[in-house]
N, C-alpha and C positions, 0 to 999 in steps of 0.2 A: 611912831613917826612915819611919815609918808615914804613910799617906796623909793623914789629917786633921791630924796633928801637924805634918807638913811644910807643909801649907797654911797653918796658923796662922802659922808663921815667915815664909813668903813674904808673906802679907797684911800683916803688921806693917810691912813695908818698902814697901808699895804706896801711892802717892799717891792722893788723892781724885780722882775723875773730874770734869772740868769739866761744868757743868750743860748738858744738852741740853733739847730741848723735850719735856716729858713729858705724856702724855694716856692716856685709857682708851678701850677699845672693847668693846662687848658682843658676845661670841662664845660660843656653846655653853654658856650658863649662867654664864659668867665675866664679870667686869669686868676685862679683861686690860690690864695696864699696858704701855706701850711708850714709847720715846724716839726722837726724830729728831735725828741729828747730820749735819753736813756739808751739802753742796748737791749737787743733781743735776748730773751731767756727761753731755753727749751721748755716746751709744754705750755708756754703762755702766749696767747695771741697778742697782736698789736692792740694797744688801747687807744681808741680815738676819742679826743676831747672836743666837745661842742660848746662854745661860749654862750653867754647870755645876750639878750637883745640890746642893741646899740653899743655893746661892748667889744672888747678885743680879747685875745688870748691872755694878755697880761692882766687886764682889769678883772677877768673872771677867775684866773687860775694861778696867779703869781705865788700864792701860798700853798696851793694844793698840788700843783704839777710836780714839783721836786720830790714830794713824798711818793707819788705814784710812779715816777720814773726811776726810783731807786732800784727796782727789781724787774723792770720790763721796758720794752720800747713803747713810747708814747708819741702819737701823732696828733698835734693840735691844729685845727683849721680855723680860718676866718671866712665867714659866709659872705654872700653878695652884699656889697656896700659897706661891710664892716672892716675896720682896721685897714690892712694892706690891700684887701680885695676891692677893686673898683666896682661901683654900682653900674648896672646896665638898665636898659629901657624895658623893665618889667616890674610888676609889684613884688614885694616881699611876701613869700608864703612858706608855710612849714612843709608842704608837700614838695615844692620846688627845691627848697634847701635840702630836703632828704634825698631827692633825686640827684642834686649836685654832689652831695656827699657820697652817695653810692657810686657815682661816676668817678669821683676821686679815688675811692677804694679800688675800683677796677683799674684805673689808670696807673696807680702806684703799685699794683699787684700785691696788695696787702693780705690777700686771702680773707678768711672769715674773721672779723675783728670783734673785740669787745668795745663797748661804747659807753662813755659817761658824758651826759649833757646836763647843763644847768639852765633852768628857766626856759627861755626860748630853745636853748640847746636840748633840754629835756624833751620838749615837744618834737623837735627834729629827730631825736633818738627814737621816740615812739613811732614816728612815721617811717623811719627806717625799718623798724620791726614789722610794720604793717605792709609797706610797699616793696621792701627788699629783704625779706627774711633770710635769704640765702647769703647775705653779706654780713649778718650780725649773729654772733654767738650768744652774748648776754648784754643786757642794757641796765645801766644805772641812770635813773632819771630824777633829777633834783628839781623840786618845785614846778613840776609840769602841770599842764591843764589841758582838758579836751573840749572845754566850752569857754567862751569869752566871759560868761557871767560867773566864772569860778573865782575871779578876783573880788576881794572885799570892796565895799562901796567907797571907802576912803581912798584907796589906791586908784580906783576908776576915776574919781573926781579929780585927783591930782594929775593923772595922765591927761585928762581932757584939757586941763588948764595949762599944762606945761608947754613951753615953746622951745625952739632951738636956742634962744637967748637965756632961758631959765634952766636949761638942762644942767645936771650936776657938773661943775667945772672940771673935776678929774676925768670924767667920761669924755667930755668935749676935748680936753687937752690930749688924752690918749689918741683920739681920732686925729687931731691936728698933727700930731707927731708923725703919723705913719700913713695917713690916707693919700692915695695918689692925687686926689683933687680936694684939698681942704675946703674950697669954696662950695662944695656940694653938701656941706653939713646940714643946711636948712632943709633941702629937698629930702635928704636921708631921714631926718627926724620926722618929717611928714609921713614917710612910708612906714617908719617904725610905729608911730602912733596909730595909723590905720590898721596895721597888723595886730596890735595889742587890743584895740577897741572893737574890732569887727570879727576877729577870728581868735581861736579855732571854733569850729562847730562840727565835730566829728560824730558820725553815727555810732552808737554804742556797739553795734554789730562789728564794726572794724576792730574795736578793742577786744571784744570777745574772741575774735579770730586770731589774736596774737598767740603764738606758741613759744616765742622766745622767753627765757627766764628774765624777769624784770625786778629790780630793786627800786622802790620809790622812796625818796628822801624828802622830808619837809621839816621846816622849823615849827615849833609849837606856837609861834607868833608870825606865821607865814602870811604873805599877801594873797596866797591861794587858800581858800576856805578849806578847813580840814575835813568837812563833810564831803567836799568834792574829792579830796585825796582818798578817803575811804571808799567812795563810790568807784573811783578809778581802779583801786586795788581789787575790788570785788569783781570787776569786769575782766581783768587780765588773769587768766586761769593760773598761770605759773608766776605769781608775783608775790613780793613781800613788801611790807610798809614799815618804815622807821620814821618816827617823829622825834626830832632832837630837842631836848629841853633847853629853854633859855635862849633860843635862836630865832632868827627871822627868816625872810626870804633869801638871805645871804649866808646860808649855812656853809657853802663852799669856801667863803672868805672868812667867816667868823670862827668856824671850828674845823679847820683843814685836817687836823689829826683825827678827830672823830670820823669825818667823812672818809678819809683815806683808809682807816681801819675797817669801817663797814664795807666800803667798796672792795677792798682787796680780799677780805674774808668771803664776800659773796662771789667775786670773780674766780677765786681759787678753789671754791668748793667743788667737789666732784659730783656734778649732777647736770 
């Protein structure tokens, strides 16, 4: 099933996320929204959650976040134009979102964080490790890619044909509930499509330079080609790869218990 259509079906069965403590921080020209969940635990850094493209904290992590917040403090953010965070006059880019996220970490004085990102959030997490290694201790990147041609052909064709009107209704509804300017939906989706179809295109040398421990997670029916996932794992020297059976691009939503178990085991390992 095509990437966005499948997302719509998954989200229709997703419960609402329990309310966290939401606030805004001024970073790089944005009024960036974030939520705090759970409580700090000695020896465990803050875990930063980075949502998927066009989504929100709730659409990406409603099932997973409570499992992660059971034994650590979790900060979940919404990037430029997503959810509660208003768009500004600049393109969407993974490098800029990484810079915004690093600025948020510094503004909130979170120290060196662990980071879990899904899809676009996984790309942002990898860029954090590349551009701001001092800010990140470990990274869990779900369904990330470092080249635009990593998506399978069916997903690319569907994204090309998708419009603001045909975008999955649950994703649009989540945006409409919380966006500062719901009328901006069409312009926002144009930016998202350009981001997905034209980027990323990262030199392999950037990935080879990552020293941060990284766990890469994919579904065995992911929209990112598994040969791309294995290539990514081979480039990042201190990385591990897990492919979850019977899952798609939406592993974080479909199998939150599996993902939380893998992520917590990786984050808590002493290395």
